[in-house]
C-alpha positions as CSV (number, residue, x, y, z in Angstrom):
1,M,140.2,354.2,52.4
2,N,138.6,354.1,48.8
3,G,135.2,352.4,48.1
4,A,136.3,349.4,47.3
5,D,138.4,348.9,50.4
6,A,135.4,350.0,52.2
7,V,133.1,347.3,50.6
8,D,135.9,344.5,50.8
9,F,136.0,345.5,54.5
10,A,132.3,345.2,55.2
11,R,132.3,342.2,52.8
12,S,134.9,340.5,55.0
13,S,133.1,341.7,58.3
14,I,129.6,340.1,57.3
15,Y,131.5,336.7,56.1
16,V,133.0,336.7,59.8
17,L,129.6,337.7,61.4
18,L,128.0,335.0,59.6
19,E,130.9,332.3,60.8
20,V,130.5,333.0,64.4
21,I,126.4,333.1,64.5
22,T,125.8,330.3,62.4
23,P,126.2,327.3,65.0
24,A,124.0,329.4,67.7
25,M,121.3,329.8,64.8
26,L,121.5,326.5,63.6
27,T,121.2,324.9,67.1
28,A,118.1,327.4,67.8
29,L,116.7,326.2,64.5
30,V,116.7,322.4,65.3
31,V,115.9,322.5,68.8
32,G,112.9,324.7,67.9
33,L,111.9,321.9,65.5
34,V,112.2,319.3,67.9
35,I,110.1,320.6,70.3
36,G,107.8,321.8,67.9
37,L,107.3,318.6,66.5
38,L,107.2,317.1,70.1
39,Q,104.3,319.5,71.1
40,A,102.7,318.9,68.2
41,L,102.5,315.0,68.8
42,T,102.0,315.1,72.5
43,Q,99.4,318.2,72.1
44,I,101.3,320.2,74.9
45,Q,100.6,323.6,73.8
46,E,103.0,325.5,76.6
47,M,104.4,328.5,75.1
48,T,107.3,328.3,77.3
49,L,108.7,324.7,77.0
50,V,110.7,325.7,74.4
51,F,112.9,328.5,75.7
52,V,114.7,326.6,78.5
53,P,115.9,323.9,76.1
54,K,116.9,326.3,73.1
55,I,118.9,328.5,75.5
56,I,120.6,325.4,77.0
57,A,121.7,324.3,73.7
58,I,122.6,327.5,72.5
59,F,124.6,327.9,75.5
60,V,126.6,324.7,75.1
61,V,127.1,325.2,71.1
62,L,128.6,328.5,72.1
63,L,130.8,327.2,74.9
64,I,131.9,324.3,72.1
65,T,132.6,326.8,69.5
66,L,134.3,329.8,71.6
67,P,137.7,328.9,70.3
68,F,136.5,329.1,66.6
69,C,134.8,332.3,67.3
70,G,137.6,333.6,68.9
71,E,140.2,332.7,66.1
72,A,137.4,334.1,63.5
73,M,137.2,337.7,65.2
74,G,140.8,337.7,66.1
75,G,141.4,337.3,62.5
76,L,139.4,339.9,61.7
77,M,141.0,342.5,64.1
78,T,144.2,341.5,62.6
79,D,143.3,342.2,59.1
80,I,141.8,345.6,60.9
81,A,144.9,346.7,62.2
82,Q,147.0,345.9,59.0
83,R,144.6,348.0,56.7
84,I,144.9,351.2,59.7
85,A,148.6,350.8,59.5
86,A,148.9,350.6,55.7
87,Y,147.3,353.9,55.6
């Protein structure tokens, strides 16, 4: 494996990582923003109020996107196996 192959492998791995984690991170961002606005409007300054809805929302999104994440990681593993077999 030369340098170009290593960089290509790292690039594809990072791309798959971003594909897998983006739905959960966007969900956490949106839920946190909505609850933050709700807290600002109602002047409820409870620190733990954000965590439970955010955890539940992320869990639901991860359950929904699980087939997509598995397909993306499976494709990366197939690519890795083909690269190993080629050498």
